[in-house]
PQR file of N, CA, C, O and H, with PARSE charges and radii, in Angstrom:
ATOM      1  N   MET A   1     163.704  96.492 -46.108 -0.4000 1.5000
ATOM      2  CA  MET A   1     162.583  96.653 -45.222 -0.0000 2.0000
ATOM      3  C   MET A   1     162.069  98.089 -45.281  0.5500 1.7000
ATOM      4  O   MET A   1     160.861  98.315 -45.344 -0.5500 1.4000
ATOM      5  N   LEU A   2     162.978  99.051 -45.260 -0.4000 1.5000
ATOM      6  CA  LEU A   2     162.530 100.441 -45.260 -0.0000 2.0000
ATOM      7  C   LEU A   2     161.841 100.818 -46.569  0.5500 1.7000
ATOM      8  O   LEU A   2     160.881 101.588 -46.563 -0.5500 1.4000
ATOM      9  H   LEU A   2     163.959  98.866 -45.209  0.4000 1.0000
ATOM     10  N   ASP A   3     162.320 100.285 -47.687 -0.4000 1.5000
ATOM     11  CA  ASP A   3     161.630 100.528 -48.965 -0.0000 2.0000
ATOM     12  C   ASP A   3     160.204  99.980 -48.914  0.5500 1.7000
ATOM     13  O   ASP A   3     159.274 100.607 -49.420 -0.5500 1.4000
ATOM     14  H   ASP A   3     163.100  99.659 -47.693  0.4000 1.0000
ATOM     15  N   TYR A   4     160.040  98.826 -48.310 -0.4000 1.5000
ATOM     16  CA  TYR A   4     158.713  98.207 -48.156 -0.0000 2.0000
ATOM     17  C   TYR A   4     157.811  99.097 -47.304  0.5500 1.7000
ATOM     18  O   TYR A   4     156.648  99.315 -47.641 -0.5500 1.4000
ATOM     19  H   TYR A   4     160.796  98.316 -47.898  0.4000 1.0000
ATOM     20  N   VAL A   5     158.348  99.605 -46.210 -0.4000 1.5000
ATOM     21  CA  VAL A   5     157.561 100.468 -45.321 -0.0000 2.0000
ATOM     22  C   VAL A   5     157.172 101.762 -46.038  0.5500 1.7000
ATOM     23  O   VAL A   5     156.049 102.242 -45.888 -0.5500 1.4000
ATOM     24  H   VAL A   5     159.293  99.429 -45.936  0.4000 1.0000
ATOM     25  N   VAL A   6     158.087 102.319 -46.805 -0.4000 1.5000
ATOM     26  CA  VAL A   6     157.763 103.530 -47.568 -0.0000 2.0000
ATOM     27  C   VAL A   6     156.644 103.237 -48.559  0.5500 1.7000
ATOM     28  O   VAL A   6     155.737 104.051 -48.733 -0.5500 1.4000
ATOM     29  H   VAL A   6     159.000 101.929 -46.927  0.4000 1.0000
ATOM     30  N   GLN A   7     156.705 102.077 -49.209 -0.4000 1.5000
ATOM     31  CA  GLN A   7     155.648 101.721 -50.158 -0.0000 2.0000
ATOM     32  C   GLN A   7     154.301 101.546 -49.458  0.5500 1.7000
ATOM     33  O   GLN A   7     153.269 101.952 -49.993 -0.5500 1.4000
ATOM     34  H   GLN A   7     157.442 101.416 -49.068  0.4000 1.0000
ATOM     35  N   ILE A   8     154.305 100.952 -48.280 -0.4000 1.5000
ATOM     36  CA  ILE A   8     153.052 100.845 -47.507 -0.0000 2.0000
ATOM     37  C   ILE A   8     152.500 102.234 -47.231  0.5500 1.7000
ATOM     38  O   ILE A   8     151.299 102.473 -47.361 -0.5500 1.4000
ATOM     39  H   ILE A   8     155.144 100.622 -47.846  0.4000 1.0000
ATOM     40  N   THR A   9     153.379 103.139 -46.853 -0.4000 1.5000
ATOM     41  CA  THR A   9     152.965 104.503 -46.507 -0.0000 2.0000
ATOM     42  C   THR A   9     152.451 105.254 -47.726  0.5500 1.7000
ATOM     43  O   THR A   9     151.443 105.954 -47.643 -0.5500 1.4000
ATOM     44  H   THR A   9     154.354 102.945 -46.748  0.4000 1.0000
ATOM     45  N   ASN A  10     153.132 105.115 -48.853 -0.4000 1.5000
ATOM     46  CA  ASN A  10     152.749 105.858 -50.052 -0.0000 2.0000
ATOM     47  C   ASN A  10     151.548 105.271 -50.773  0.5500 1.7000
ATOM     48  O   ASN A  10     150.656 106.014 -51.183 -0.5500 1.4000
ATOM     49  H   ASN A  10     153.951 104.546 -48.921  0.4000 1.0000
ATOM     50  N   ASP A  11     151.506 103.956 -50.936 -0.4000 1.5000
ATOM     51  CA  ASP A  11     150.404 103.307 -51.659 -0.0000 2.0000
ATOM     52  C   ASP A  11     150.467 101.795 -51.441  0.5500 1.7000
ATOM     53  O   ASP A  11     151.080 101.067 -52.222 -0.5500 1.4000
ATOM     54  H   ASP A  11     152.231 103.352 -50.603  0.4000 1.0000
ATOM     55  N   ALA A  12     149.840 101.351 -50.395 -0.4000 1.5000
ATOM     56  CA  ALA A  12     149.882  99.931 -50.034 -0.0000 2.0000
ATOM     57  C   ALA A  12     149.230  99.043 -51.087  0.5500 1.7000
ATOM     58  O   ALA A  12     149.500  97.842 -51.128 -0.5500 1.4000
ATOM     59  H   ALA A  12     149.342 101.942 -49.761  0.4000 1.0000
ATOM     60  N   THR A  13     148.386  99.602 -51.931 -0.4000 1.5000
ATOM     61  CA  THR A  13     147.736  98.779 -52.962 -0.0000 2.0000
ATOM     62  C   THR A  13     148.725  98.302 -54.014  0.5500 1.7000
ATOM     63  O   THR A  13     148.409  97.410 -54.801 -0.5500 1.4000
ATOM     64  H   THR A  13     148.166 100.577 -51.898  0.4000 1.0000
ATOM     65  N   ARG A  14     149.922  98.888 -54.037 -0.4000 1.5000
ATOM     66  CA  ARG A  14     150.929  98.486 -55.019 -0.0000 2.0000
ATOM     67  C   ARG A  14     151.904  97.440 -54.490  0.5500 1.7000
ATOM     68  O   ARG A  14     152.825  97.038 -55.201 -0.5500 1.4000
ATOM     69  H   ARG A  14     150.179  99.612 -53.397  0.4000 1.0000
ATOM     70  N   ILE A  15     151.711  96.996 -53.254 -0.4000 1.5000
ATOM     71  CA  ILE A  15     152.536  95.920 -52.705 -0.0000 2.0000
ATOM     72  C   ILE A  15     152.208  94.645 -53.480  0.5500 1.7000
ATOM     73  O   ILE A  15     151.042  94.338 -53.727 -0.5500 1.4000
ATOM     74  H   ILE A  15     150.963  97.322 -52.677  0.4000 1.0000
ATOM     75  N   SER A  16     153.248  93.910 -53.859 -0.4000 1.5000
ATOM     76  CA  SER A  16     153.047  92.688 -54.637 -0.0000 2.0000
ATOM     77  C   SER A  16     153.787  91.530 -53.975  0.5500 1.7000
ATOM     78  O   SER A  16     154.601  91.744 -53.077 -0.5500 1.4000
ATOM     79  H   SER A  16     154.196  94.160 -53.659  0.4000 1.0000
ATOM     80  N   PRO A  17     153.509  90.324 -54.410 -0.5600 1.5000
ATOM     81  CA  PRO A  17     154.271  89.177 -53.893  0.2800 2.0000
ATOM     82  C   PRO A  17     155.778  89.344 -54.084  0.5500 1.7000
ATOM     83  O   PRO A  17     156.565  88.828 -53.290 -0.5500 1.4000
ATOM     84  N   GLY A  18     156.178  90.060 -55.128 -0.4000 1.5000
ATOM     85  CA  GLY A  18     157.592  90.317 -55.341 -0.0000 2.0000
ATOM     86  C   GLY A  18     158.218  91.119 -54.211  0.5500 1.7000
ATOM     87  O   GLY A  18     159.380  90.908 -53.864 -0.5500 1.4000
ATOM     88  H   GLY A  18     155.539  90.479 -55.772  0.4000 1.0000
ATOM     89  N   ASP A  19     157.449  92.041 -53.635 -0.4000 1.5000
ATOM     90  CA  ASP A  19     157.945  92.814 -52.486 -0.0000 2.0000
ATOM     91  C   ASP A  19     158.211  91.883 -51.305  0.5500 1.7000
ATOM     92  O   ASP A  19     159.206  92.033 -50.597 -0.5500 1.4000
ATOM     93  H   ASP A  19     156.505  92.212 -53.916  0.4000 1.0000
ATOM     94  N   HIS A  20     157.322  90.935 -51.105 -0.4000 1.5000
ATOM     95  CA  HIS A  20     157.501  89.972 -50.013 -0.0000 2.0000
ATOM     96  C   HIS A  20     158.690  89.054 -50.303  0.5500 1.7000
ATOM     97  O   HIS A  20     159.441  88.695 -49.396 -0.5500 1.4000
ATOM     98  H   HIS A  20     156.514  90.814 -51.680  0.4000 1.0000
ATOM     99  N   ASP A  21     158.851  88.682 -51.552 -0.4000 1.5000
ATOM    100  CA  ASP A  21     159.992  87.842 -51.932 -0.0000 2.0000
ATOM    101  C   ASP A  21     161.318  88.550 -51.660  0.5500 1.7000
ATOM    102  O   ASP A  21     162.280  87.921 -51.217 -0.5500 1.4000
ATOM    103  H   ASP A  21     158.241  88.973 -52.289  0.4000 1.0000
ATOM    104  N   ARG A  22     161.372  89.851 -51.924 -0.4000 1.5000
ATOM    105  CA  ARG A  22     162.598  90.610 -51.658 -0.0000 2.0000
ATOM    106  C   ARG A  22     162.900  90.641 -50.159  0.5500 1.7000
ATOM    107  O   ARG A  22     164.062  90.566 -49.759 -0.5500 1.4000
ATOM    108  H   ARG A  22     160.592  90.362 -52.284  0.4000 1.0000
ATOM    109  N   LEU A  23     161.863  90.750 -49.331 -0.4000 1.5000
ATOM    110  CA  LEU A  23     162.076  90.710 -47.882 -0.0000 2.0000
ATOM    111  C   LEU A  23     162.579  89.335 -47.446  0.5500 1.7000
ATOM    112  O   LEU A  23     163.471  89.229 -46.605 -0.5500 1.4000
ATOM    113  H   LEU A  23     160.919  90.811 -49.655  0.4000 1.0000
ATOM    114  N   ARG A  24     162.003  88.296 -48.020 -0.4000 1.5000
ATOM    115  CA  ARG A  24     162.467  86.937 -47.690 -0.0000 2.0000
ATOM    116  C   ARG A  24     163.918  86.736 -48.102  0.5500 1.7000
ATOM    117  O   ARG A  24     164.677  86.059 -47.407 -0.5500 1.4000
ATOM    118  H   ARG A  24     161.278  88.383 -48.704  0.4000 1.0000
ATOM    119  N   ALA A  25     164.303  87.319 -49.225 -0.4000 1.5000
ATOM    120  CA  ALA A  25     165.667  87.154 -49.734 -0.0000 2.0000
ATOM    121  C   ALA A  25     166.713  87.756 -48.804  0.5500 1.7000
ATOM    122  O   ALA A  25     167.876  87.354 -48.829 -0.5500 1.4000
ATOM    123  H   ALA A  25     163.687  87.869 -49.789  0.4000 1.0000
ATOM    124  N   VAL A  26     166.302  88.717 -47.984 -0.4000 1.5000
ATOM    125  CA  VAL A  26     167.254  89.317 -47.042 -0.0000 2.0000
ATOM    126  C   VAL A  26     167.051  88.805 -45.618  0.5500 1.7000
ATOM    127  O   VAL A  26     167.613  89.352 -44.669 -0.5500 1.4000
ATOM    128  H   VAL A  26     165.357  89.043 -47.963  0.4000 1.0000
ATOM    129  N   GLY A  27     166.237  87.742 -45.473 -0.4000 1.5000
ATOM    130  CA  GLY A  27     166.170  87.064 -44.187 -0.0000 2.0000
ATOM    131  C   GLY A  27     164.891  87.171 -43.392  0.5500 1.7000
ATOM    132  O   GLY A  27     164.793  86.588 -42.313 -0.5500 1.4000
ATOM    133  H   GLY A  27     165.780  87.298 -46.244  0.4000 1.0000
ATOM    134  N   PHE A  28     163.904  87.900 -43.891 -0.4000 1.5000
ATOM    135  CA  PHE A  28     162.645  87.994 -43.154 -0.0000 2.0000
ATOM    136  C   PHE A  28     161.760  86.797 -43.487  0.5500 1.7000
ATOM    137  O   PHE A  28     161.639  86.410 -44.649 -0.5500 1.4000
ATOM    138  H   PHE A  28     163.984  88.374 -44.768  0.4000 1.0000
ATOM    139  N   ASP A  29     161.142  86.215 -42.459 -0.4000 1.5000
ATOM    140  CA  ASP A  29     160.184  85.139 -42.689 -0.0000 2.0000
ATOM    141  C   ASP A  29     158.779  85.741 -42.716  0.5500 1.7000
ATOM    142  O   ASP A  29     158.615  86.952 -42.569 -0.5500 1.4000
ATOM    143  H   ASP A  29     161.240  86.530 -41.515  0.4000 1.0000
ATOM    144  N   ASP A  30     157.780  84.901 -42.901 -0.4000 1.5000
ATOM    145  CA  ASP A  30     156.406  85.405 -42.998 -0.0000 2.0000
ATOM    146  C   ASP A  30     155.981  86.146 -41.736  0.5500 1.7000
ATOM    147  O   ASP A  30     155.282  87.157 -41.810 -0.5500 1.4000
ATOM    148  H   ASP A  30     157.913  83.917 -43.020  0.4000 1.0000
ATOM    149  N   ARG A  31     156.397  85.650 -40.596 -0.4000 1.5000
ATOM    150  CA  ARG A  31     156.046  86.329 -39.341 -0.0000 2.0000
ATOM    151  C   ARG A  31     156.678  87.719 -39.292  0.5500 1.7000
ATOM    152  O   ARG A  31     156.027  88.682 -38.885 -0.5500 1.4000
ATOM    153  H   ARG A  31     156.964  84.828 -40.536  0.4000 1.0000
ATOM    154  N   GLY A  32     157.938  87.828 -39.704 -0.4000 1.5000
ATOM    155  CA  GLY A  32     158.609  89.124 -39.735 -0.0000 2.0000
ATOM    156  C   GLY A  32     157.937  90.088 -40.692  0.5500 1.7000
ATOM    157  O   GLY A  32     157.778  91.269 -40.383 -0.5500 1.4000
ATOM    158  H   GLY A  32     158.466  87.046 -40.034  0.4000 1.0000
ATOM    159  N   ILE A  33     157.543  89.587 -41.854 -0.4000 1.5000
ATOM    160  CA  ILE A  33     156.853  90.425 -42.842 -0.0000 2.0000
ATOM    161  C   ILE A  33     155.523  90.901 -42.275  0.5500 1.7000
ATOM    162  O   ILE A  33     155.150  92.060 -42.452 -0.5500 1.4000
ATOM    163  H   ILE A  33     157.672  88.628 -42.105  0.4000 1.0000
ATOM    164  N   LEU A  34     154.816  90.023 -41.604 -0.4000 1.5000
ATOM    165  CA  LEU A  34     153.558  90.413 -40.966 -0.0000 2.0000
ATOM    166  C   LEU A  34     153.801  91.492 -39.916  0.5500 1.7000
ATOM    167  O   LEU A  34     153.067  92.478 -39.861 -0.5500 1.4000
ATOM    168  H   LEU A  34     155.119  89.081 -41.460  0.4000 1.0000
ATOM    169  N   GLN A  35     154.811  91.314 -39.093 -0.4000 1.5000
ATOM    170  CA  GLN A  35     155.107  92.301 -38.051 -0.0000 2.0000
ATOM    171  C   GLN A  35     155.473  93.656 -38.656  0.5500 1.7000
ATOM    172  O   GLN A  35     154.995  94.691 -38.192 -0.5500 1.4000
ATOM    173  H   GLN A  35     155.407  90.513 -39.138  0.4000 1.0000
ATOM    174  N   ILE A  36     156.307  93.654 -39.674 -0.4000 1.5000
ATOM    175  CA  ILE A  36     156.662  94.914 -40.342 -0.0000 2.0000
ATOM    176  C   ILE A  36     155.410  95.590 -40.883  0.5500 1.7000
ATOM    177  O   ILE A  36     155.221  96.794 -40.711 -0.5500 1.4000
ATOM    178  H   ILE A  36     156.696  92.813 -40.050  0.4000 1.0000
ATOM    179  N   THR A  37     154.561  94.810 -41.536 -0.4000 1.5000
ATOM    180  CA  THR A  37     153.340  95.344 -42.138 -0.0000 2.0000
ATOM    181  C   THR A  37     152.412  95.917 -41.077  0.5500 1.7000
ATOM    182  O   THR A  37     151.891  97.020 -41.239 -0.5500 1.4000
ATOM    183  H   THR A  37     154.715  93.832 -41.676  0.4000 1.0000
ATOM    184  N   LEU A  38     152.202  95.180 -39.995 -0.4000 1.5000
ATOM    185  CA  LEU A  38     151.298  95.644 -38.947 -0.0000 2.0000
ATOM    186  C   LEU A  38     151.818  96.900 -38.258  0.5500 1.7000
ATOM    187  O   LEU A  38     151.055  97.834 -38.012 -0.5500 1.4000
ATOM    188  H   LEU A  38     152.626  94.283 -39.863  0.4000 1.0000
ATOM    189  N   ILE A  39     153.094  96.929 -37.949 -0.4000 1.5000
ATOM    190  CA  ILE A  39     153.659  98.094 -37.255 -0.0000 2.0000
ATOM    191  C   ILE A  39     153.623  99.329 -38.148  0.5500 1.7000
ATOM    192  O   ILE A  39     153.211 100.400 -37.702 -0.5500 1.4000
ATOM    193  H   ILE A  39     153.715  96.171 -38.149  0.4000 1.0000
ATOM    194  N   ALA A  40     154.050  99.195 -39.404 -0.4000 1.5000
ATOM    195  CA  ALA A  40     154.026 100.340 -40.317 -0.0000 2.0000
ATOM    196  C   ALA A  40     152.597 100.835 -40.532  0.5500 1.7000
ATOM    197  O   ALA A  40     152.347 102.040 -40.534 -0.5500 1.4000
ATOM    198  H   ALA A  40     154.385  98.325 -39.766  0.4000 1.0000
ATOM    199  N   SER A  41     151.677  99.916 -40.709 -0.4000 1.5000
ATOM    200  CA  SER A  41     150.283 100.285 -40.933 -0.0000 2.0000
ATOM    201  C   SER A  41     149.684 100.973 -39.713  0.5500 1.7000
ATOM    202  O   SER A  41     148.945 101.949 -39.846 -0.5500 1.4000
ATOM    203  H   SER A  41     151.881  98.937 -40.707  0.4000 1.0000
ATOM    204  N   TRP A  42     149.999 100.469 -38.539 -0.4000 1.5000
ATOM    205  CA  TRP A  42     149.475 101.077 -37.306 -0.0000 2.0000
ATOM    206  C   TRP A  42     150.008 102.498 -37.155  0.5500 1.7000
ATOM    207  O   TRP A  42     149.243 103.410 -36.842 -0.5500 1.4000
ATOM    208  H   TRP A  42     150.599  99.677 -38.431  0.4000 1.0000
ATOM    209  N   PHE A  43     151.294 102.700 -37.371 -0.4000 1.5000
ATOM    210  CA  PHE A  43     151.855 104.047 -37.261 -0.0000 2.0000
ATOM    211  C   PHE A  43     151.235 104.982 -38.293  0.5500 1.7000
ATOM    212  O   PHE A  43     150.940 106.134 -37.976 -0.5500 1.4000
ATOM    213  H   PHE A  43     151.916 101.960 -37.626  0.4000 1.0000
ATOM    214  N   ASN A  44     151.033 104.512 -39.514 -0.4000 1.5000
ATOM    215  CA  ASN A  44     150.366 105.341 -40.516 -0.0000 2.0000
ATOM    216  C   ASN A  44     148.967 105.718 -40.065  0.5500 1.7000
ATOM    217  O   ASN A  44     148.559 106.873 -40.183 -0.5500 1.4000
ATOM    218  H   ASN A  44     151.273 103.576 -39.772  0.4000 1.0000
ATOM    219  N   TYR A  45     148.242 104.754 -39.553 -0.4000 1.5000
ATOM    220  CA  TYR A  45     146.875 104.994 -39.081 -0.0000 2.0000
ATOM    221  C   TYR A  45     146.846 106.011 -37.950  0.5500 1.7000
ATOM    222  O   TYR A  45     146.117 107.001 -38.014 -0.5500 1.4000
ATOM    223  H   TYR A  45     148.573 103.816 -39.457  0.4000 1.0000
ATOM    224  N   ILE A  46     147.642 105.763 -36.918 -0.4000 1.5000
ATOM    225  CA  ILE A  46     147.571 106.621 -35.734 -0.0000 2.0000
ATOM    226  C   ILE A  46     148.071 108.025 -36.040  0.5500 1.7000
ATOM    227  O   ILE A  46     147.575 108.992 -35.462 -0.5500 1.4000
ATOM    228  H   ILE A  46     148.235 104.960 -36.867  0.4000 1.0000
ATOM    229  N   ASN A  47     149.038 108.155 -36.935 -0.4000 1.5000
ATOM    230  CA  ASN A  47     149.507 109.491 -37.318 -0.0000 2.0000
ATOM    231  C   ASN A  47     148.442 110.257 -38.088  0.5500 1.7000
ATOM    232  O   ASN A  47     148.306 111.468 -37.919 -0.5500 1.4000
ATOM    233  H   ASN A  47     149.441 107.369 -37.405  0.4000 1.0000
ATOM    234  N   ARG A  48     147.691 109.568 -38.927 -0.4000 1.5000
ATOM    235  CA  ARG A  48     146.615 110.241 -39.653 -0.0000 2.0000
ATOM    236  C   ARG A  48     145.500 110.675 -38.703  0.5500 1.7000
ATOM    237  O   ARG A  48     144.930 111.753 -38.873 -0.5500 1.4000
ATOM    238  H   ARG A  48     147.802 108.584 -39.064  0.4000 1.0000
ATOM    239  N   VAL A  49     145.191 109.863 -37.722 -0.4000 1.5000
ATOM    240  CA  VAL A  49     144.197 110.233 -36.715 -0.0000 2.0000
ATOM    241  C   VAL A  49     144.677 111.468 -35.957  0.5500 1.7000
ATOM    242  O   VAL A  49     143.928 112.430 -35.788 -0.5500 1.4000
ATOM    243  H   VAL A  49     145.654 108.988 -37.584  0.4000 1.0000
ATOM    244  N   ALA A  50     145.923 111.437 -35.505 -0.4000 1.5000
ATOM    245  CA  ALA A  50     146.473 112.575 -34.760 -0.0000 2.0000
ATOM    246  C   ALA A  50     146.478 113.838 -35.622  0.5500 1.7000
ATOM    247  O   ALA A  50     146.121 114.915 -35.145 -0.5500 1.4000
ATOM    248  H   ALA A  50     146.532 110.656 -35.642  0.4000 1.0000
ATOM    249  N   ASP A  51     146.879 113.714 -36.881 -0.4000 1.5000
ATOM    250  CA  ASP A  51     146.874 114.870 -37.779 -0.0000 2.0000
ATOM    251  C   ASP A  51     145.462 115.425 -37.951  0.5500 1.7000
ATOM    252  O   ASP A  51     145.261 116.639 -37.911 -0.5500 1.4000
ATOM    253  H   ASP A  51     147.169 112.839 -37.269  0.4000 1.0000
ATOM    254  N   ALA A  52     144.491 114.545 -38.139 -0.4000 1.5000
ATOM    255  CA  ALA A  52     143.111 114.983 -38.347 -0.0000 2.0000
ATOM    256  C   ALA A  52     142.551 115.699 -37.128  0.5500 1.7000
ATOM    257  O   ALA A  52     141.717 116.595 -37.261 -0.5500 1.4000
ATOM    258  H   ALA A  52     144.654 113.559 -38.171  0.4000 1.0000
ATOM    259  N   LEU A  53     143.006 115.305 -35.937 -0.4000 1.5000
ATOM    260  CA  LEU A  53     142.515 115.912 -34.701 -0.0000 2.0000
ATOM    261  C   LEU A  53     143.378 117.077 -34.236  0.5500 1.7000
ATOM    262  O   LEU A  53     143.060 117.735 -33.246 -0.5500 1.4000
ATOM    263  H   LEU A  53     143.683 114.577 -35.830  0.4000 1.0000
ATOM    264  N   GLY A  54     144.461 117.329 -34.944 -0.4000 1.5000
ATOM    265  CA  GLY A  54     145.331 118.437 -34.578 -0.0000 2.0000
ATOM    266  C   GLY A  54     146.198 118.171 -33.363  0.5500 1.7000
ATOM    267  O   GLY A  54     146.668 119.110 -32.721 -0.5500 1.4000
ATOM    268  H   GLY A  54     144.720 116.794 -35.748  0.4000 1.0000
ATOM    269  N   VAL A  55     146.414 116.911 -33.041 -0.4000 1.5000
ATOM    270  CA  VAL A  55     147.226 116.564 -31.880 -0.0000 2.0000
ATOM    271  C   VAL A  55     148.650 117.063 -32.095  0.5500 1.7000
ATOM    272  O   VAL A  55     149.261 116.811 -33.134 -0.5500 1.4000
ATOM    273  H   VAL A  55     146.032 116.148 -33.563  0.4000 1.0000
ATOM    274  N   GLY A  56     149.170 117.780 -31.092 -0.4000 1.5000
ATOM    275  CA  GLY A  56     150.546 118.258 -31.145 -0.0000 2.0000
ATOM    276  C   GLY A  56     150.723 119.597 -31.834  0.5500 1.7000
ATOM    277  O   GLY A  56     151.841 120.108 -31.896 -0.5500 1.4000
ATOM    278  H   GLY A  56     148.674 117.985 -30.249  0.4000 1.0000
ATOM    279  N   ARG A  57     149.674 120.168 -32.344 -0.4000 1.5000
ATOM    280  CA  ARG A  57     149.785 121.479 -32.984 -0.0000 2.0000
ATOM    281  C   ARG A  57     149.668 122.554 -31.923  0.5500 1.7000
ATOM    282  O   ARG A  57     148.811 122.493 -31.041 -0.5500 1.4000
ATOM    283  H   ARG A  57     148.766 119.753 -32.293  0.4000 1.0000
ATOM    284  N   ASP A  58     150.547 123.539 -32.026 -0.4000 1.5000
ATOM    285  CA  ASP A  58     150.486 124.663 -31.095 -0.0000 2.0000
ATOM    286  C   ASP A  58     149.400 125.653 -31.484  0.5500 1.7000
ATOM    287  O   ASP A  58     148.792 126.291 -30.626 -0.5500 1.4000
ATOM    288  H   ASP A  58     151.243 123.588 -32.743  0.4000 1.0000
ATOM    289  N   THR A  59     149.165 125.774 -32.766 -0.4000 1.5000
ATOM    290  CA  THR A  59     148.133 126.697 -33.245 -0.0000 2.0000
ATOM    291  C   THR A  59     147.187 125.931 -34.158  0.5500 1.7000
ATOM    292  O   THR A  59     147.585 124.949 -34.785 -0.5500 1.4000
ATOM    293  H   THR A  59     149.659 125.255 -33.464  0.4000 1.0000
ATOM    294  N   PRO A  60     145.952 126.371 -34.234 -0.5600 1.5000
ATOM    295  CA  PRO A  60     145.012 125.679 -35.123  0.2800 2.0000
ATOM    296  C   PRO A  60     145.416 125.893 -36.587  0.5500 1.7000
ATOM    297  O   PRO A  60     146.042 126.900 -36.917 -0.5500 1.4000
ATOM    298  N   PRO A  61     145.062 124.958 -37.453 -0.5600 1.5000
ATOM    299  CA  PRO A  61     145.378 125.131 -38.881  0.2800 2.0000
ATOM    300  C   PRO A  61     144.602 126.307 -39.467  0.5500 1.7000
ATOM    301  O   PRO A  61     143.541 126.669 -38.959 -0.5500 1.4000
ATOM    302  N   PRO A  62     145.123 126.892 -40.520 -0.5600 1.5000
ATOM    303  CA  PRO A  62     144.403 128.012 -41.152  0.2800 2.0000
ATOM    304  C   PRO A  62     143.069 127.542 -41.716  0.5500 1.7000
ATOM    305  O   PRO A  62     142.921 126.379 -42.092 -0.5500 1.4000
ATOM    306  N   PRO A  63     142.108 128.444 -41.773 -0.5600 1.5000
ATOM    307  CA  PRO A  63     140.771 128.079 -42.312  0.2800 2.0000
ATOM    308  C   PRO A  63     140.798 127.767 -43.785  0.5500 1.7000
ATOM    309  O   PRO A  63     139.762 127.449 -44.368 -0.5500 1.4000
TER
END
């Protein structure tokens, strides 16, 4: 599962049916795969938004 999440984070366009098959082989069903995908994708999205807005930074980024 964690390898799948890392792949979503690094380059989701490279996810293949084989990645889903590997998740199924260790016990995840389609609903579980969907949940993993949605949660990882949401965290990636919201972290990029926060980074772009400087949320949590004590000092502004250098020019």
